C-alpha positions as CSV (number, residue, x, y, z in Angstrom):
1,X,8.0,-2.6,-28.7
2,X,6.9,-0.5,-25.8
3,X,3.4,-1.3,-24.5
4,X,0.8,1.4,-24.8
5,X,-0.4,2.8,-21.5
6,X,-3.8,4.1,-20.6
7,X,-6.4,3.6,-18.0
8,X,-6.4,-0.2,-17.8
9,X,-9.9,-1.7,-18.1
10,X,-11.2,1.2,-20.2
11,X,-9.0,0.1,-23.1
12,X,-9.5,-3.6,-23.0
13,X,-12.6,-5.7,-23.9
14,X,-11.1,-8.7,-22.0
15,X,-10.7,-8.1,-18.3
16,X,-9.6,-11.4,-16.8
17,X,-7.5,-10.6,-13.8
18,X,-4.4,-12.8,-13.4
19,X,-2.3,-10.4,-11.2
20,X,-3.6,-8.5,-8.2
21,X,-1.1,-6.0,-6.7
22,X,-2.1,-4.8,-3.2
23,X,-1.1,-1.8,-1.2
24,X,-0.4,-2.7,2.4
25,X,-1.3,0.0,5.1
26,X,-5.0,0.8,4.9
27,X,-5.7,-1.9,2.3
28,X,-4.6,-5.3,3.7
29,X,-3.7,-4.2,7.3
30,X,-5.0,-1.8,9.8
31,X,-1.8,-0.4,11.1
32,X,-2.9,3.1,12.0
33,X,-2.5,2.7,15.8
34,X,1.0,1.3,15.7
35,X,2.2,3.9,13.2
36,X,0.6,6.7,15.3
37,X,2.3,5.5,18.4
38,X,5.6,5.3,16.6
39,X,5.2,8.8,15.2
40,X,4.4,10.3,18.6
41,X,7.3,8.4,20.2
42,X,9.5,10.1,17.7
43,X,8.0,13.5,18.4
44,X,8.5,12.9,22.2
45,X,12.1,12.0,21.5
46,X,12.5,15.5,20.0
47,X,10.6,17.2,22.8
48,X,7.3,17.6,20.9
49,X,3.8,16.8,21.9
50,X,1.6,14.1,20.4
51,X,-0.5,14.4,17.3
52,X,-4.0,12.9,16.9
53,X,-4.5,9.5,15.3
54,X,-6.6,11.0,12.6
55,X,-4.0,13.6,11.6
56,X,-1.2,11.1,11.5
57,X,-3.4,8.9,9.3
58,X,-3.4,11.6,6.6
59,X,0.4,11.6,6.5
60,X,0.6,7.9,5.6
61,X,1.1,6.6,2.1
62,X,4.3,8.1,0.7
63,X,6.9,6.2,2.9
64,X,8.5,6.7,6.3
65,X,10.7,9.6,5.4
66,X,7.8,11.7,4.2
67,X,5.7,10.5,7.1
68,X,8.2,11.8,9.7
69,X,8.9,15.0,7.8
70,X,5.2,15.8,7.8
71,X,4.8,14.8,11.4
72,X,7.6,17.0,12.6
73,X,6.4,20.0,10.7
74,X,8.0,22.6,8.4
75,X,10.2,24.1,11.2
76,X,12.1,20.8,11.7
77,X,15.7,20.9,10.5
78,X,17.1,18.1,8.3
79,X,19.1,16.8,11.3
80,X,15.9,16.6,13.3
81,X,14.1,14.8,10.5
82,X,17.0,12.3,10.2
83,X,17.0,11.8,14.0
84,X,13.2,11.4,14.1
85,X,13.2,8.9,11.2
86,X,16.0,6.8,12.7
87,X,14.1,6.7,16.0
88,X,10.8,5.9,14.3
89,X,12.2,3.0,12.3
90,X,13.9,1.4,15.3
91,X,10.8,1.9,17.5
92,X,8.4,0.6,14.9
93,X,10.5,-2.5,14.1
94,X,9.9,-3.5,17.7
95,X,6.2,-2.6,17.9
96,X,4.9,-3.3,14.4
97,X,2.5,-5.9,15.5
98,X,1.4,-4.5,18.9
99,X,-2.1,-3.6,17.5
100,X,-1.8,-4.2,13.7
101,X,-4.2,-6.7,12.2
102,X,-5.7,-7.8,8.9
103,X,-8.9,-6.0,8.0
104,X,-12.0,-8.1,8.2
105,X,-12.3,-10.5,5.3
106,X,-8.8,-10.0,4.0
107,X,-7.5,-13.5,4.8
108,X,-10.5,-15.2,3.3
109,X,-10.3,-13.1,0.2
110,X,-6.6,-13.8,-0.3
111,X,-7.4,-17.5,0.2
112,X,-10.0,-17.4,-2.5
113,X,-7.8,-15.6,-5.0
114,X,-4.8,-17.9,-4.4
115,X,-7.1,-20.9,-4.8
116,X,-8.2,-19.5,-8.2
117,X,-4.5,-19.1,-9.2
118,X,-4.5,-15.3,-9.3
119,X,-0.9,-14.1,-8.8
120,X,-0.8,-12.0,-5.7
121,X,1.8,-9.3,-4.8
122,X,2.3,-6.4,-2.4
123,X,3.6,-3.0,-3.5
124,X,3.9,-0.6,-0.7
125,X,6.0,2.5,0.1
126,X,6.7,1.0,3.5
127,X,10.2,-0.4,4.0
128,X,10.4,-3.9,2.5
129,X,11.8,-5.9,5.4
130,X,9.2,-4.6,7.9
131,X,6.4,-5.2,5.4
132,X,7.5,-8.8,4.9
133,X,7.8,-9.3,8.7
134,X,4.3,-7.9,9.3
135,X,2.7,-10.1,6.6
136,X,4.6,-13.2,7.9
137,X,3.6,-12.3,11.5
138,X,-0.1,-12.1,10.4
139,X,0.2,-15.5,8.6
140,X,-0.3,-14.4,5.0
141,X,3.2,-13.8,3.8
142,X,3.1,-17.0,1.8
143,X,0.1,-15.8,-0.3
144,X,2.3,-13.4,-2.2
145,X,4.8,-14.3,-4.9
146,X,6.5,-10.9,-4.4
147,X,6.5,-8.3,-1.6
148,X,8.1,-5.0,-2.7
149,X,8.6,-2.0,-0.5
150,X,9.5,1.6,-0.7
151,X,13.2,0.8,-0.8
152,X,12.9,-2.0,-3.3
153,X,13.4,0.3,-6.3
154,X,15.0,3.6,-7.0
155,X,11.6,5.3,-7.0
156,X,8.5,4.8,-4.8
157,X,4.9,4.8,-5.8
158,X,3.4,6.6,-7.8
159,X,6.3,5.6,-10.0
160,X,5.3,2.7,-12.2
161,X,8.6,0.9,-11.8
162,X,7.3,-1.6,-9.2
163,X,4.3,-2.5,-11.3
164,X,6.4,-2.9,-14.3
165,X,8.6,-5.3,-12.5
166,X,5.7,-7.4,-11.1
167,X,4.1,-7.6,-14.6
168,X,7.4,-8.8,-16.1
169,X,8.0,-11.3,-13.2
170,X,4.5,-12.7,-13.3
171,X,4.3,-13.1,-17.1
172,X,0.9,-11.6,-17.4
173,X,-0.3,-9.0,-19.9
174,X,-0.7,-5.4,-18.6
175,X,-4.5,-5.4,-19.0
176,X,-4.6,-8.5,-16.8
177,X,-3.2,-6.7,-13.8
178,X,-5.1,-4.6,-11.2
179,X,-3.9,-2.5,-8.3
180,X,-5.9,-2.5,-5.1
181,X,-5.4,0.4,-2.7
182,X,-6.9,2.9,-0.4
183,X,-5.5,6.2,-1.6
184,X,-4.8,8.5,-4.6
185,X,-1.2,7.3,-4.5
186,X,-2.4,3.9,-5.7
187,X,-4.6,5.5,-8.3
188,X,-1.8,7.6,-9.7
189,X,0.5,4.5,-9.6
190,X,-2.0,2.6,-11.7
191,X,-2.5,5.5,-14.2
192,X,1.3,5.8,-14.6
193,X,1.6,2.1,-15.2
194,X,-1.4,1.8,-17.5
195,X,-3.2,-0.8,-15.3
196,X,-6.6,-0.9,-13.7
197,X,-7.2,0.1,-10.1
198,X,-9.7,-0.8,-7.5
199,X,-10.1,1.4,-4.4
200,X,-11.2,0.3,-0.9
201,X,-13.3,2.7,1.1
202,X,-12.3,1.5,4.6
203,X,-8.7,2.6,4.5
204,X,-6.6,5.6,5.5
205,X,-7.4,8.1,2.8
206,X,-10.6,7.2,0.9
207,X,-11.4,11.0,0.6
208,X,-8.4,11.2,-1.8
209,X,-10.5,9.3,-4.3
210,X,-12.6,12.4,-4.9
211,X,-9.7,14.0,-6.8
212,X,-8.2,10.8,-8.2
213,X,-11.1,8.3,-8.6
214,X,-10.3,4.6,-9.1
215,X,-12.0,2.5,-11.7
216,X,-14.1,0.8,-9.1
217,X,-14.6,1.3,-5.3
218,X,-15.5,-1.4,-2.8
219,X,-16.4,-1.4,0.9
220,X,-14.7,-4.7,1.7
221,X,-11.9,-7.0,0.4
222,X,-14.6,-9.7,-0.1
223,X,-16.2,-7.5,-2.7
224,X,-12.8,-6.9,-4.3
225,X,-12.3,-10.7,-4.6
226,X,-15.7,-11.1,-6.0
227,X,-15.0,-8.6,-8.8
228,X,-11.6,-10.1,-9.6
229,X,-13.0,-13.6,-9.8
230,X,-16.1,-12.6,-11.8
231,X,-14.0,-10.7,-14.4
């Protein structure tokens, strides 16, 4: 029998969280500078000038192909987008940890959740191999039982396919899962999957919560961990 889907915690009296599904960029890691440098390197390869860090940050969240398409602008041809994407992926693979770091409090929060036996996973629209490499490089890859990227499934977020897979693989009930992210993409993913969603306000696109509000908003990952463990 198919599971009924709704807005997560609003449909359940019991809200024990046994599965926490994290977005990556803007949620666990501050990768804005390395991404921006990669985008501007790609633009330079195509003879274009640099964009601001703030503008590039608004393009992040839907995967590398969309990022590069937005960064090159509507006048870019398909061939130019493909060339820019290939250059970006190669450049970023070499520079992914130049400046990227965990946000304050993330490591301690993950430690607390793992110690409490909450299953932890990452679901990002970033390519999976580079996501795994970043988390391993930052010393937290082992905290997660699964790390899924934008090329792990036929559809990216906000499709629910990744959430469905993680729920099945973890063996938890749908109401026991929560997504933690920094943008409306994560909220829409949660709504499509029928799970709860917590938003972090320090990430790349907290302003997008005005249109797609999460169930709860937090200013730090420590507060997120507190809420999950107190549920």
